[in-house]
N, C-alpha and C positions, 0 to 999 in steps of 0.2 A: 553383514553387508546388506544394505537395503537397495532394492531394485525399484527405480522410478521410471514410469513410462511417460514418454512425451505425449501430452494430450492431443497433439496434432497428428499422431500416428494412429493408423487403423489397427484395431485388435484382430486376431485371427478370426473371431466370430464375426467382426465387422466386415472383414475381407470376404468371408463365406457368404454373407448377405449380399454384398455388392456383386460378387460373382454369380449369385443365383439369378440375377437379372438377365444374364446372357444365355445363349443356347447351349454352350459347353462350359459350365461352371468349373469343372475339374481342370480344363485347359487353361482357363483364366488364372486359377489358383497356382497351377504349375508355372505359368509364365511369371507371376508375381514372385514365386519362390526363387526363380532363376534371376529375375530382374526386379527387385523390390522397389527400386527407385523410378520405375517406368509408369507413366500415365497410361490409361486404357480407355478405349471407347466402349461404352455399354448402352444397350437399348433401354428405353424408358417404357413405361406402361404396365409392366407386370409386377416388379418388386417396388418400383417407385416412379414418380413423375418428378420433373425438375422445374422450378420457377427461376428464371434467369433474369437478373436485374443488374443495372449499372452498379458498380461497386459502392458508391456513396449512398445511393438510395437503398441498395440491398443491406448495407450496414445499418441504416436507420430502421429498416424492417426487422432485422435481427435484434437490434436493441429493444424495439417494441415487444417482440416475442418474448424476450427474457425479462424485461422490466415490468411489463404490464400483462403478460399472457402466460401461456403454459410452457414456454420454452420452445426450442426448435428441434427438428430432427437433424441429421447431418447437414453440414454447410461447407461448401468449398469456394475458393476463388479460382477463376480461370481467366486469364488474359483480360484483366480489368473488369470482369463481371462476377457477380455473386451468384452461386448456384445453391438454391435452397431445395433440398430434397423433400418431397411431399408425398402424400398418400396417392396411390394409383387413382386416376380419374380426376385429379385436380386440374390438370392441363386442359381438360375439356370443359370443366365447370367454372373455373376462375374468371376467364374473360367475360362470360355473361354476368357473373356476379358484379364485376367491376363496372360493366355497362349499366347494370341496374342501379348501382350506387352513383352513376353519373361520373365515373372516373375514367372511362375508356376514351378511345380516340373519337368516337362519335358522340360523346357526351357534351356537356356544356363547355363553352370556351372561356369561362371566367377564370379567376386566379387559382381556384382549386384544381381544375383539370390540368393546367400547365405545370403544376408542381409534380405531377406523376409522370415519370418517364415510361416508355413502353416496357412492359414486362413480357418476356418471351416464355411461353409455356410449352414444355416438351413432354409429350405423352406418347401413347401408342403410335408406333411407326417412326418415332424420332430416336436419336441417340445422342449421348453427351460424352465428352471426354472428362473422366474423373481423375483426380490427382493420384499419384503413386501412394501405396499404402504406408510407406515409411519415407523418412528423409526430409521432412519439413517442406520448405519451399523449393520449387524447381525453377531456377532462373530461366532456363531455356523455354519451358512451356508456360511460365507465368502462373503456375498452379500450386495450390496448397490447401490443406484441410484447415478450416477454422473450428469446426465441430466434427470430429472424426467418428465414423460409425464404430460402435464398440460392442454390439450385440447382433445376434442372428435375426432379431425381430425388433428393430428400433421403432420408437414412436415417431410417426410422421404427421405433420400438420395437414389438415384437409383444406379445401378451398375457402371455407368460411373463415378459418383462423388466419389464413394468409391474406384474405381480402381486408380484414380488419387491421392487420399489421401494415398493409399498404396504405390504407386510409389514414391511419394514425401517423405513419411516417410522413405522408404528404402533408397532413395538417400541421405537423411540427415544422415543416420546412417553409410553410407559407406565413409570411408576416402580414398581419392585418393592420392597416393604418386608418385612423378616423379623421386624419387631416386631408385637405385637398391635395392633389398631386403638386409636387414642387415645380417651380419654374425650371424648365430644362436647362437653361443657361446659368442658373445660380449654383453656387457651391453650397452643399448641404452637409452639415456635420451632425452626427448622432451623438447628442450629449446625454442621452438617457443612461448610458453605461458609465458615466462619470460618477465618482464616489464623493 
């Protein structure tokens, strides 16, 4: 008989890593042992930071990390948002890197900037709700693991890796046109996709 693990379930080592973020890791692990389907609020800043993006843009970032980059650390969905777990310190550094790259709120107001939704960066002093270690998707909380933690020392992307994932995701979402803007009252049909 073969035993297959659901890839969206957290392993015991992954749960130990998540619990290590809190003040009382043994209590968190005991709680999960008693209620493995329960989400938990954990502090950011010591074991991990979290970059919180709208679901569609977060999925684009995740695709860029796996298709063009080094992959990702743990990733969860929570109430229509994507939670990308990152190296501690990322929450402090990422916003300034995005500003430098002219992608932030105070950056330019051309087409590039409008394609990047606000990224919420959770670091020291913040806390996030993480999905339950088992059970797949929780309909009540709207949470689930997309890339579940599976080791006590997972690789976590830093601010530079996440900045480039955001930049690439934004660029892939922006359509560039060399034609003048269409007449606002005219019907326009995109025939470029026709075979």
